[in-house]
VOBA-1610 file (N, C-alpha, C; in pm, whole numbers, padded with zeros to 5 digits, always signed):
BEGIN
Met+19217+12621+10116Met+19290+12525+10047Met+19203+12397+10012Arg+19234+12314+09906Arg+19167+12211+09880Arg+19219+12075+09911Ile+19138+11996+09965Ile+19182+11845+10015Ile+19094+11759+09943Leu+19160+11642+09912Leu+19084+11511+09876Leu+19107+11420+09972Ile+18985+11352+10017Ile+18989+11251+10126Ile+18933+11135+10045Ala+18997+11009+10049Ala+18976+10893+09984Ala+18974+10785+10116Glu+18840+10753+10154Glu+18816+10679+10267Glu+18691+10605+10268Asp+18689+10466+10244Asp+18586+10380+10233Asp+18497+10368+10349Thr+18533+10414+10465Thr+18426+10401+10563Thr+18345+10541+10575Glu+18218+10535+10533Glu+18142+10643+10513Glu+18142+10731+10647Asp+18104+10668+10751Asp+18092+10755+10879Asp+18231+10838+10906Leu+18345+10767+10889Leu+18470+10837+10926Leu+18497+10956+10809Asn+18468+10911+10691Asn+18489+11023+10586Asn+18380+11128+10600Arg+18276+11119+10656Arg+18191+11204+10683Arg+18228+11313+10777Val+18284+11247+10897Val+18329+11314+11013Val+18453+11404+10982Val+18549+11329+10920Val+18673+11402+10874Val+18650+11525+10788Thr+18559+11505+10704Thr+18520+11612+10607Thr+18449+11726+10677Ala+18352+11688+10769Ala+18309+11810+10843Ala+18393+11885+10928Met+18491+11814+10988Met+18611+11876+11064Met+18704+11953+10971Leu+18728+11917+10850Leu+18823+11989+10775Leu+18744+12120+10719Asn+18604+12096+10697Asn+18527+12211+10644Asn+18517+12318+10738His+18509+12266+10879His+18491+12369+10982His+18629+12449+11014Ala+18736+12383+10972Ala+18860+12452+10964Ala+18893+12542+10840Gly+18802+12541+10763Gly+18832+12637+10644Gly+18876+12572+10518Tyr+18889+12451+10516Tyr+18926+12358+10379Tyr+18809+12335+10305Asp+18837+12326+10177Asp+18731+12286+10076Asp+18777+12129+10065Val+18662+12040+10072Val+18707+11894+10071Val+18629+11825+09970Asp+18676+11738+09882Asp+18620+11649+09792Asp+18639+11507+09869Gln+18522+11426+09838Gln+18500+11302+09914Gln+18505+11198+09798Val+18579+11080+09810Val+18555+10970+09737Val+18577+10851+09842Tyr+18539+10737+09783Tyr+18521+10615+09879Tyr+18604+10516+09832Asp+18683+10518+09731Asp+18772+10394+09669Asp+18898+10461+09593Gly+18998+10373+09553Gly+19119+10431+09508Gly+19111+10479+09371Met+19018+10412+09279Met+19000+10453+09157Met+18944+10592+09143Ala+18829+10619+09220Ala+18768+10750+09224Ala+18878+10859+09270Ala+18966+10827+09337Ala+19065+10920+09407Ala+19153+10951+09286Leu+19208+10854+09209Leu+19286+10883+09094Leu+19208+10978+08980Glu+19074+10929+08969Glu+18992+11015+08874Glu+18980+11165+08933Ala+18965+11179+09049Ala+18961+11309+09097Ala+19071+11391+09074Met+19196+11324+09098Met+19322+11396+09075Met+19353+11411+08910Asp+19280+11355+08828Asp+19301+11364+08684Asp+19244+11508+08647Thr+19139+11548+08724Thr+19052+11658+08691Thr+19088+11790+08775Ser+19159+11789+08890Ser+19171+11879+08975Ser+19300+11870+09060Gly+19372+11984+09100Gly+19465+11992+09171Gly+19425+12006+09325Tyr+19504+11953+09405Tyr+19471+11949+09559Tyr+19607+12004+09630Asp+19562+12048+09744Asp+19685+12101+09831Asp+19741+11983+09927Ala+19635+11875+09947Ala+19675+11767+10020Ala+19573+11646+09996Val+19629+11535+10001Val+19539+11420+09986Val+19540+11317+10090Ile+19429+11287+10155Ile+19432+11182+10272Ile+19388+11049+10204Leu+19475+10953+10223Leu+19450+10814+10148Leu+19431+10713+10261Asp+19309+10644+10271Asp+19315+10523+10349Asp+19385+10413+10278Ile+19469+10334+10352Ile+19550+10229+10295Ile+19442+10117+10228Met+19363+10076+10307Met+19269+09964+10274Met+19152+10025+10221Met+19135+10022+10080Met+19023+10071+10010Met+18993+09955+09886Pro+18856+09975+09853Pro+18824+09879+09759Pro+18875+09934+09612Lys+18879+09860+09514Lys+18918+09896+09373Lys+19068+09902+09344Leu+19117+09998+09442Leu+19259+10023+09445Leu+19304+10069+09574Asp+19391+10000+09632Asp+19423+10040+09765Asp+19521+10175+09772Gly+19530+10235+09898Gly+19590+10340+09909Gly+19752+10363+09869Ile+19815+10241+09887Ile+19958+10255+09840Ile+19966+10251+09698Ser+19891+10203+09625Ser+19872+10176+09478Ser+19843+10312+09429Val+19755+10391+09485Val+19717+10520+09441Val+19831+10617+09450Leu+19883+10601+09576Leu+20031+10693+09599Leu+20138+10661+09493Arg+20164+10537+09473Arg+20260+10498+09372Arg+20216+10566+09233Asn+20093+10557+09204Asn+20058+10609+09071Asn+20074+10747+09051Met+20029+10804+09166Met+20058+10959+09171Met+20194+11002+09148Arg+20298+10933+09224Arg+20427+10979+09218Arg+20480+10938+09078Glu+20446+10826+09028Glu+20507+10789+08883Glu+20449+10899+08784Arg+20347+10966+08814Arg+20295+11070+08723Arg+20347+11213+08770Asn+20431+11219+08853Asn+20465+11329+08919Asn+20370+11435+08968Ile+20261+11355+09030Ile+20178+11438+09115Ile+20239+11451+09240Leu+20283+11584+09279Leu+20369+11606+09399Leu+20286+11648+09514Thr+20146+11647+09518Thr+20062+11696+09638Thr+20101+11607+09752Pro+20112+11666+09866Pro+20143+11596+09992Pro+20038+11495+10030Val+20058+11388+10077Val+19981+11268+10098Val+19994+11224+10251Leu+19880+11213+10322Leu+19871+11144+10452Leu+19795+11028+10452Leu+19882+10910+10484Leu+19802+10789+10476Leu+19736+10755+10611Leu+19623+10697+10604Leu+19547+10659+10715Leu+19542+10498+10716Thr+19570+10432+10820Thr+19583+10297+10827Thr+19544+10221+10958Ala+19466+10124+10948Ala+19447+10061+11075Ala+19535+09968+11120Lys+19628+09939+11030Lys+19761+09844+11046Lys+19878+09922+11136Ala+19921+09844+11224Ala+20026+09911+11309Ala+20179+09850+11292Glu+20182+09754+11193Glu+20326+09694+11180Glu+20401+09805+11115Ile+20545+09807+11158Ile+20647+09885+11101Ile+20666+09873+10947Asp+20650+09749+10909Asp+20659+09740+10758Asp+20562+09823+10672Asp+20447+09823+10712Asp+20338+09899+10646Asp+20375+10044+10626Arg+20403+10086+10752Arg+20449+10225+10765Arg+20551+10267+10674Val+20672+10181+10673Val+20774+10210+10580Val+20744+10180+10452Glu+20661+10093+10407Glu+20609+10073+10247Glu+20549+10211+10208Gly+20456+10272+10287Gly+20397+10393+10252Gly+20486+10513+10244Leu+20576+10523+10343Leu+20682+10628+10326Leu+20763+10612+10205Glu+20811+10485+10176Glu+20896+10468+10071Glu+20837+10481+09935Ala+20682+10466+09926Ala+20612+10486+09807Ala+20571+10641+09779Gly+20626+10716+09879Gly+20609+10871+09862Gly+20525+10945+09946Ala+20470+10875+10059Ala+20387+10931+10158Ala+20464+11046+10237Asp+20398+11163+10270Asp+20456+11265+10358Asp+20440+11244+10490Asp+20325+11165+10527Asp+20314+11127+10669Asp+20207+11017+10677Tyr+20185+10969+10796Tyr+20101+10856+10824Tyr+20032+10884+10949Leu+19909+10823+10974Leu+19833+10833+11101Leu+19772+10711+11106Pro+19807+10617+11208Pro+19729+10490+11256Pro+19580+10528+11308Lys+19488+10437+11276Lys+19356+10450+11334Lys+19357+10360+11471Pro+19286+10411+11548Pro+19199+10538+11554Pro+19278+10645+11596Phe+19245+10768+11554Phe+19313+10873+11572Phe+19230+11002+11622Ala+19297+11091+11687Ala+19212+11216+11727Ala+19220+11311+11625Met+19112+11361+11624Met+19073+11470+11502Met+19179+11588+11523Lys+19203+11620+11626Lys+19295+11724+11641Lys+19435+11697+11573Glu+19480+11591+11597Glu+19602+11530+11555Glu+19606+11536+11384Leu+19493+11483+11338Leu+19474+11482+11194Leu+19490+11630+11135Leu+19401+11719+11191Leu+19409+11853+11154Leu+19536+11918+11168Ala+19635+11902+11267Ala+19759+11951+11288Ala+19843+11895+11182Arg+19841+11766+11134Arg+19920+11708+11040Arg+19892+11772+10894Ile+19747+11791+10873Ile+19718+11852+10744Ile+19759+12000+10755Lys+19754+12064+10857Lys+19815+12198+10865Lys+19960+12208+10830Ala+20027+12110+10898Ala+20181+12113+10868Ala+20220+12092+10713Met+20131+12012+10648Met+20166+11959+10518Met+20116+12070+10420Thr+20027+12183+10462Thr+19984+12259+10362Thr+20027+12404+10405Arg+20119+12434+10474Arg+20149+12565+10509Arg+20196+12646+10388Arg+20148+12773+10382Arg+20174+12850+10275Arg+20306+12912+10289Thr+20399+12875+10220Thr+20541+12936+10230Thr+20610+13000+10104Ser+20532+12973+09986Ser+20593+13008+09855Ser+20539+13100+09767Tyr+20436+13181+09821Tyr+20375+13276+09735Tyr+20336+13398+09805Asn+20304+13514+09753Asn+20266+13633+09826Asn+20096+13636+09802Asn+20037+13708+09865Asn+19884+13700+09856Asn+19828+13839+09772Lys+19911+13864+09693Lys+19859+13983+09600Lys+19781+13928+09497Ser+19672+14003+09477Ser+19562+13972+09359Ser+19612+14034+09235Ser+19572+13948+09128Ser+19616+14002+08981Ser+19495+13969+08894Gly+19523+13987+08774Gly+19398+13966+08686Gly+19461+13968+08535Phe+19368+13915+08444Phe+19402+13935+08313Phe+19258+13912+08228Ala+19235+13976+08112Ala+19114+13969+08050Ala+19007+13986+08145Asn+18909+13885+08161Asn+18796+13931+08250Asn+18806+13856+08400Tyr+18919+13806+08406Tyr+18930+13731+08557Tyr+19019+13784+08647Ile+18988+13761+08769Ile+19073+13802+08881Ile+19122+13692+08958Leu+19245+13701+09001Leu+19306+13576+09073Leu+19336+13638+09225Asn+19258+13593+09308Asn+19260+13653+09449Asn+19365+13564+09522Gly+19459+13625+09560Gly+19567+13557+09660Gly+19522+13527+09800Asp+19454+13604+09849Asp+19400+13580+09993Asp+19322+13452+10008Thr+19221+13439+09911Thr+19137+13317+09905Thr+19156+13204+09816Leu+19281+13235+09731Leu+19307+13140+09617Leu+19191+13113+09525Glu+19121+13221+09494Glu+18990+13207+09402Glu+19036+13250+09270Leu+18982+13182+09174Leu+18975+13244+09031Leu+18835+13280+09020Ile+18822+13403+08966Ile+18694+13472+08960Ile+18672+13546+08817Ala+18566+13485+08758Ala+18520+13570+08636Ala+18367+13571+08620Glu+18307+13497+08537Glu+18153+13496+08551Glu+18126+13394+08658Asn+18206+13301+08694Asn+18194+13209+08812Asn+18302+13219+08891Thr+18303+13127+09000Thr+18425+13124+09092Thr+18470+13000+09137Val+18591+12970+09138Val+18641+12843+09173Val+18777+12856+09270Arg+18773+12792+09355Arg+18893+12771+09458Arg+19007+12689+09378Leu+19113+12731+09391Leu+19228+12666+09341Leu+19313+12610+09445Ser+19389+12503+09401Ser+19496+12456+09496Ser+19622+12541+09482Leu+19705+12542+09590Leu+19817+12634+09615Leu+19894+12638+09488Lys+19934+12506+09428Lys+20009+12503+09310Lys+19949+12552+09184Glu+19814+12537+09179Glu+19751+12579+09068Glu+19755+12742+09077Tyr+19738+12794+09186Tyr+19753+12935+09207Tyr+19874+12982+09159Glu+19974+12924+09217Glu+20112+12958+09183Glu+20130+12957+09032Val+20102+12853+08964Val+20124+12846+08816Val+20046+12954+08753Leu+19912+12963+08771Leu+19838+13068+08714Leu+19897+13211+08735Ser+19943+13231+08853Ser+20014+13358+08898Ser+20120+13389+08790Val+20205+13294+08762Val+20306+13314+08665Val+20278+13336+08539Phe+20155+13279+08494Phe+20086+13291+08369Phe+20040+13428+08347Thr+19971+13484+08461Thr+19887+13616+08465Thr+19983+13715+08451Val+20094+13715+08537Val+20177+13825+08527Val+20272+13846+08409Asn+20268+13732+08326Asn+20341+13726+08192Asn+20252+13702+08085Ala+20128+13747+08106Ala+20015+13733+07999Ala+20076+13779+07869Gly+20048+13689+07760Gly+20088+13725+07615Gly+20222+13695+07594Lys+20315+13654+07685Lys+20468+13618+07668Lys+20467+13470+07665Glu+20554+13424+07564Glu+20573+13277+07576Glu+20672+13235+07681Leu+20621+13128+07757Leu+20694+13072+07883Leu+20727+12942+07853Thr+20845+12895+07868Thr+20902+12771+07854Thr+20881+12696+07964Thr+20856+12554+07945Thr+20832+12469+08043Thr+20962+12472+08159Glu+21074+12495+08116Glu+21178+12514+08206Glu+21175+12636+08296Tyr+21127+12740+08229Tyr+21101+12873+08315Tyr+20992+12845+08406Ile+20888+12779+08381Ile+20783+12762+08498Ile+20828+12674+08601Leu+20894+12566+08555Leu+20952+12478+08668Leu+21055+12555+08768Glu+21119+12651+08689Glu+21223+12714+08788Glu+21148+12821+08893Arg+21046+12877+08825Arg+20979+12971+08906Arg+20886+12914+09009Ile+20845+12793+08990Ile+20747+12738+09106Ile+20835+12630+09177Trp+20917+12567+09126Trp+20985+12459+09207Trp+21131+12494+09252Gly+21181+12606+09188Gly+21313+12650+09210Gly+21421+12535+09181Asn+21497+12508+09282Asn+21610+12426+09276Asn+21564+12284+09287Asp+21450+12252+09311Asp+21379+12137+09349Asp+21325+12057+09222Thr+21383+12092+09100Thr+21324+12053+08977Thr+21347+11890+08954Asp+21422+11845+09031Asp+21419+11693+09020Asp+21301+11616+09058Lys+21200+11694+09132Lys+21093+11629+09156Lys+20972+11657+09072Ala+20991+11752+08996Ala+20876+11810+08888Ala+20963+11805+08749Asp+20865+11780+08661Asp+20920+11772+08520Asp+20820+11831+08431Val+20839+11782+08297Val+20755+11818+08181Val+20613+11790+08219Asp+20604+11658+08253Asp+20460+11608+08277Asp+20390+11680+08409Thr+20476+11719+08482Thr+20403+11800+08600Thr+20345+11929+08547Ile+20410+12008+08453Ile+20354+12127+08421Ile+20248+12087+08330Tyr+20260+11999+08236Tyr+20148+11975+08157Tyr+20011+11946+08229Leu+20031+11869+08339Leu+19933+11816+08429Leu+19855+11961+08474Tyr+19938+12059+08531Tyr+19880+12166+08596Tyr+19821+12267+08489Val+19877+12255+08369Val+19816+12347+08269Val+19695+12295+08224Asn+19665+12170+08227Asn+19528+12115+08188Asn+19435+12120+08311Tyr+19478+12134+08428Tyr+19390+12165+08539Tyr+19339+12312+08517Leu+19430+12392+08465Leu+19399+12544+08476Leu+19321+12569+08336Arg+19336+12507+08248Arg+19258+12504+08124Arg+19101+12463+08158Arg+19090+12370+08243Arg+18948+12331+08272Arg+18903+12439+08361Lys+18969+12477+08447Lys+18904+12579+08536Lys+18903+12726+08477Leu+18969+12759+08385Leu+18946+12897+08309Leu+18808+12863+08236Lys+18802+12766+08182Lys+18678+12745+08097Lys+18558+12737+08184Gly+18579+12673+08309Gly+18471+12657+08410Gly+18414+12791+08457Val+18504+12872+08470Val+18446+13021+08514Val+18423+13122+08407Ala+18432+13056+08298Ala+18393+13142+08162Ala+18497+13255+08159Ala+18624+13217+08199Ala+18723+13343+08176Ala+18744+13373+08025Gly+18780+13504+08014Gly+18799+13525+07884Gly+18945+13505+07841Ala+19025+13399+07874Ala+19153+13368+07855Ala+19157+13225+07848Tyr+19263+13197+07769Tyr+19323+13051+07762Tyr+19462+13036+07761Ile+19499+12896+07786Ile+19650+12881+07786Ile+19673+12786+07658Asp+19761+12845+07556Asp+19793+12791+07440Asp+19931+12731+07471Gly+19959+12624+07384Gly+20067+12546+07396Gly+20075+12391+07414Glu+20194+12304+07386Glu+20180+12179+07375Glu+20264+12125+07483Arg+20252+12004+07542Arg+20346+11930+07646Arg+20488+11954+07588Gly+20574+11997+07670Gly+20710+11995+07656Gly+20770+12114+07590Gly+20687+12207+07548Gly+20715+12315+07458Gly+20681+12452+07549Ser+20662+12561+07470Ser+20622+12678+07543Ser+20481+12700+07564Tyr+20442+12777+07651Tyr+20285+12802+07689Tyr+20275+12942+07674Ile+20157+12994+07646Ile+20119+13134+07650Ile+19976+13172+07700Leu+19958+13244+07786Leu+19819+13277+07825Leu+19767+13394+07727Lys+19654+13361+07658Lys+19607+13456+07565Lys+19467+13502+07593Ser+19421+13629+07557Ser+19289+13669+07559Ser+19204+13596+07446Lys+19093+13576+07470Lys+18997+13534+07373Lys+18948+13636+07282Asp+18972+13770+07309Asp+18920+13873+07219Asp+19020+13897+07128
//
C-alpha cells in the first residue's frame, strides 16, 4: 500500500519512512503542506500522515482542502500540541486519527495498519489489452510496473472487468462506495480516473479511459 508523509522535521520524516518501508509500505516523502497537495494531485494514497505545524501550508489546511475536494484518503495527524482544542479541530476537519509527539513507532504503525485494512476487494488478478492488474500486490503491470493505492486498484478493477462497456459515474460510485455515496461524488470519480490515466500511460499500457467528468467512462484498447 502507498502512504504519503508530510513532515518538515527531516530526521523524523526519514525515520518514519524507514519504519514504514520495513513494514512493506511504499512511501512518498514531502516536507511542507503545498508539496503534500501537489503529490495528491498526481497520485492516490491509502493513507496520509500530516504534521499539523508545517511551512507554506499547515496540516489542518491541507486536510480541509482534501475533504473539500472529496479526497477521502484516511489521514493521521501528527502534532506536538497537546491541547484538546487542537485535537478536536483536526477531527472536525476530517482527520481519521491523531498522534501527539513524541510517539512510539510501534503505535504509529498500529494506527496506520488500522486505517489501511483491506476489507473491500478480492485479490484476484485481471487484465486487459497488454496490462495485468495484480490483486495480491496492487500492481499495474505492462511494459513498466507501478503500485496502486487501494482505491485506485478498486476503480481500475471495475473498469477492467467491464472493459469496452460504458460505465456511468453513478455505477462506479455504487460499486466502490456502496451506500456511502454521501462521502464520494462526481469529483471523486473524476479524480481517480485522472490518477489512473496517468498510471496507465506511465506503464505504457495499451489501454486508456475515455469519458468526461460527470458522464460515462469507458476503458478502451489503443489497438
